[in-house]
Each structure stands twice: as C-alpha cells, then as structure tokens.
C-alpha positions as CSV (number, residue, x, y, z in Angstrom):
1,M,121.0,129.5,85.8
2,L,124.3,131.2,86.2
3,V,122.9,133.4,89.0
4,T,121.5,130.3,90.8
5,R,124.9,128.5,90.6
6,T,126.8,131.6,91.8
7,F,124.4,132.0,94.8
8,K,124.8,128.4,95.7
9,R,128.6,128.7,95.7
10,L,128.4,131.8,97.8
11,A,126.1,130.1,100.2
12,V,128.4,127.1,100.6
13,A,131.4,129.4,101.0
14,A,129.6,131.4,103.7
15,F,128.6,128.2,105.5
16,L,132.2,126.9,105.5
17,L,133.5,130.2,106.7
18,I,131.0,130.4,109.6
19,G,131.6,126.8,110.5
20,G,135.3,127.4,110.5
21,F,135.0,130.1,113.1
22,G,132.8,127.9,115.2
23,L,135.4,125.1,115.2
24,R,138.5,127.2,116.1
25,A,140.5,125.6,118.9
26,E,143.8,125.9,120.7
27,T,146.0,122.8,121.1
28,L,147.2,122.5,124.7
29,T,150.2,120.2,125.3
30,F,151.0,118.6,128.7
31,A,154.4,117.1,128.0
32,D,154.9,116.0,131.6
33,H,151.8,113.9,131.4
34,N,152.3,112.7,127.7
35,F,149.1,114.1,126.2
36,S,147.5,117.0,124.4
37,I,143.9,118.3,123.9
38,E,142.2,121.0,121.9
39,V,140.0,123.6,123.7
40,P,137.8,126.2,121.9
41,T,139.6,129.5,121.7
42,H,136.8,131.4,123.4
43,W,137.1,129.2,126.6
44,S,139.1,130.8,129.4
45,S,141.5,129.1,131.8
46,G,141.0,129.0,135.5
47,K,142.9,128.0,138.6
48,P,143.0,124.2,138.9
49,Q,142.7,122.4,142.3
50,P,144.9,119.3,142.7
51,P,144.6,116.6,141.4
52,M,143.5,118.7,138.4
53,I,146.3,120.1,136.2
54,A,144.0,122.5,134.2
55,A,140.6,124.1,134.3
56,Y,138.6,125.9,131.6
57,Q,135.2,127.6,131.3
58,S,133.1,128.6,128.2
59,A,132.8,132.3,127.6
60,D,129.1,132.4,128.7
61,G,130.0,130.4,131.9
62,T,127.5,127.6,131.1
63,K,130.2,124.9,130.6
64,G,133.3,124.0,132.6
65,L,136.1,121.5,132.2
66,M,138.5,120.0,134.7
67,V,141.5,118.2,133.3
68,T,143.2,115.6,135.5
69,A,146.4,113.6,135.0
70,A,148.1,111.7,137.8
71,K,150.9,109.2,138.2
72,L,149.8,105.8,139.5
73,P,151.9,103.2,141.5
74,E,152.8,100.2,139.2
75,N,151.0,97.7,141.5
76,E,147.7,99.6,141.3
77,R,147.4,100.3,137.5
78,A,145.6,97.1,136.5
79,R,142.6,97.9,138.6
80,A,142.9,101.7,138.8
81,S,139.9,102.1,136.4
82,G,137.5,100.4,138.8
83,D,139.0,102.2,141.8
84,T,138.7,105.6,140.2
85,Q,135.1,105.0,139.2
86,T,134.2,103.8,142.7
87,G,135.8,106.8,144.3
88,M,134.3,109.2,141.8
89,K,130.7,107.9,142.3
90,K,131.2,108.0,146.1
91,G,132.4,111.6,145.9
92,L,129.6,112.7,143.6
93,T,126.8,111.1,145.7
94,D,128.3,112.5,148.9
95,N,128.0,115.9,147.2
96,G,124.4,115.6,146.2
97,W,124.7,114.2,142.7
98,T,122.6,111.4,141.3
99,I,124.5,108.9,139.0
100,E,122.4,108.7,135.8
101,S,124.6,106.4,133.6
102,E,127.8,104.5,133.3
103,R,129.1,103.2,130.0
104,D,132.1,102.4,127.9
105,G,133.3,105.2,125.6
106,M,136.4,106.7,124.0
107,I,138.8,109.6,124.8
108,G,140.4,110.3,121.5
109,S,141.4,106.8,120.3
110,L,141.6,105.3,123.8
111,P,139.0,103.2,125.5
112,S,137.4,105.0,128.5
113,R,134.6,104.8,131.0
114,V,132.0,107.5,131.0
115,I,130.1,108.5,134.1
116,K,127.2,111.0,133.9
117,A,125.5,112.5,136.9
118,R,122.9,115.3,137.7
119,R,121.9,117.4,140.7
120,P,118.6,119.4,140.9
121,S,119.9,122.3,143.0
122,P,121.6,124.0,141.4
123,D,120.2,122.4,138.2
124,S,123.4,121.0,136.6
125,S,124.9,117.9,135.1
126,I,128.4,116.4,134.9
127,S,130.1,114.0,132.5
128,V,133.4,112.4,133.3
129,Y,135.6,110.5,130.9
130,L,138.3,108.2,132.5
131,T,141.2,106.3,130.9
132,I,144.5,104.9,132.0
133,A,147.6,104.8,129.8
134,G,151.2,104.0,130.8
135,D,151.6,105.2,134.4
136,E,149.0,107.9,134.1
137,L,145.3,108.2,135.1
138,Y,143.5,110.7,132.9
139,A,140.1,112.3,133.5
140,L,138.2,114.9,131.5
141,S,135.3,116.2,133.7
142,F,132.7,118.5,132.1
143,T,130.1,120.4,134.1
144,F,127.0,121.8,132.4
145,G,124.6,124.5,133.6
146,S,120.8,124.3,133.3
147,G,119.6,123.4,129.8
148,I,122.9,122.3,128.5
149,S,123.1,118.8,127.2
150,V,125.8,116.4,128.4
151,D,126.2,115.5,124.8
152,D,127.3,119.1,124.0
153,A,129.2,119.5,120.7
154,E,132.1,121.5,122.2
155,A,132.6,119.0,125.0
156,K,132.6,116.1,122.4
157,S,135.2,117.9,120.3
158,I,137.5,118.3,123.3
159,V,137.1,114.6,124.2
160,Q,137.8,113.5,120.6
161,S,140.9,115.7,120.4
162,F,142.7,113.9,123.2
163,K,146.0,112.5,122.0
164,L,149.0,110.7,123.6
165,L,152.3,112.3,122.7
166,K,154.1,108.9,122.8
167,P,152.6,105.4,122.7
168,A,151.7,103.9,126.1
169,V,150.1,100.7,127.2
170,V,146.4,101.2,127.8
171,Q,144.9,99.5,130.8
172,P,141.5,97.7,130.4
173,M,138.5,99.7,131.6
174,T,137.3,97.4,134.4
175,T,134.8,98.1,137.2
176,E,136.6,95.9,139.8
177,T,137.9,97.7,142.9
178,T,140.5,97.0,145.6
179,E,140.6,97.2,149.3
180,P,141.7,99.3,151.1
181,P,141.2,102.5,149.0
182,S,144.0,103.1,146.6
183,T,145.6,106.1,145.0
184,A,143.1,105.9,142.1
185,Y,140.2,105.7,144.5
186,R,141.3,108.8,146.4
187,I,141.8,110.7,143.1
188,G,138.3,109.7,142.0
189,Y,136.7,110.6,145.3
190,T,138.4,114.0,145.3
191,L,137.2,114.7,141.7
192,G,133.7,113.9,142.7
193,R,133.8,116.2,145.7
194,I,135.3,119.2,143.9
195,G,132.9,119.0,140.9
196,I,130.6,121.5,142.5
197,F,133.2,124.2,142.2
198,L,132.7,124.3,138.5
199,V,128.9,124.6,138.9
200,V,129.0,127.7,141.2
201,P,130.2,130.2,138.6
202,V,127.6,128.8,136.1
203,V,124.8,129.4,138.7
204,L,126.1,132.9,139.6
205,L,126.2,133.9,135.9
206,S,122.7,132.6,135.3
207,V,121.4,134.5,138.4
208,W,123.0,137.7,137.1
209,I,121.6,137.3,133.6
210,V,118.0,136.8,135.0
211,S,118.4,139.7,137.4
212,R,119.5,142.0,134.5
213,A,116.6,140.9,132.4
214,L,114.1,141.7,135.1
215,E,115.7,145.1,135.6
216,R,115.0,146.0,132.0
217,R,111.3,145.2,132.2
C-alpha cells in the first residue's frame, strides 16, 4: 500500500513537472499600445510588416502569429469592427482563402470577432481574433500548417493571455460597415493580403522534412 501511494505521488509530481515545462511562456508588453500577451518561450520572433507590430513562429514552423495594434480616428471607432472584418475577408478571398466561419469570441476578457479561413494550396488555415478598445484596433492572426487545428492549444493560450495595461472603453463587435473604405477597412484588407507570408515558411519547412525523410529511405 505504501509503495502504491508513493508511486501515485511520484506520477502526479512528474505530470505536473512535465506540464509546467509545456506551459512556459514569456510575457510581452506593448506599452505604446496598452496591452500585453504571453507567447510560448520556444516560439521565435520575426520581422513584422506594417500594420503588424510583432510576428512569431513556433519552433517547428507549423504555426505563426501576427500581432496588430493600430490607432483609429475617433469618428471611425464605433463601426471599426465591421469595417475591419469586411476588409479582412476581402483581403483573404483576394488571396485565395475561403472563409469557413465567423463568430463572437473573446480575447482575454474582451469581446471579439473570430474569422477562420482555409486555403487548399498550400494546405493551411488562419484564425483571426479582432477587438477594439479605447482608440486601438487589436488583431491576433494565427496561421497553421497542414494538419494543425485552428483550435490549437498554444494559440488558445496566447489569445487568453491578452490583457489591457490600463482600462479602456471596449467598442461593440458589430458587422456593420461604412462607405467609403475607412482606416479600419484598409487595415483589415492589408492583414488579409499579407496572411500568406506566414504560410510560406511553414510550407518550406514541411517540404524540407519530407525530402529529408525520403533521402533516408
């Protein structure tokens, strides 16, 4: 009985230790844009393209993250959510993506809109979380290589870690749009157009892995 209890305790301790390593993350603070997120320590940073302010990729290259934060004119904020979504969907479809779903969601404790899309060649998917707080538009855009679920646990942990550094008024997540295209629309469209740049490294890595496997046969 004593041996059994000791074994169980060791098993639980080992499980917690291994789980702890898997959950290690680095807190990244963006004071100029009033927020922070936590990214797994084994993800590496890349060179962001405006309007992105940061870009990261998983160690195996199968997952990518684009972080966007941009100031919005006061007269556009109330409908910026809808404008961003419309621009994003237009940019994605122009780039060969198929919109699979749109729904309400959360970024940290803030309400958001979530857009998921897929493209067959190269086989990949993208999941974008949008929210607007204060004078800022925020977007976390995740790209996943073949076989990686858009509900990936690491991506979810990043989304859940989002925090505002100071309180800010959160705009409602509407789907209404304005005419002519606004600042938010242009930001959304640009994000949709540059999403493919996160997919390319994933595809190149996959091709390299397959080629290496074939060489060893």
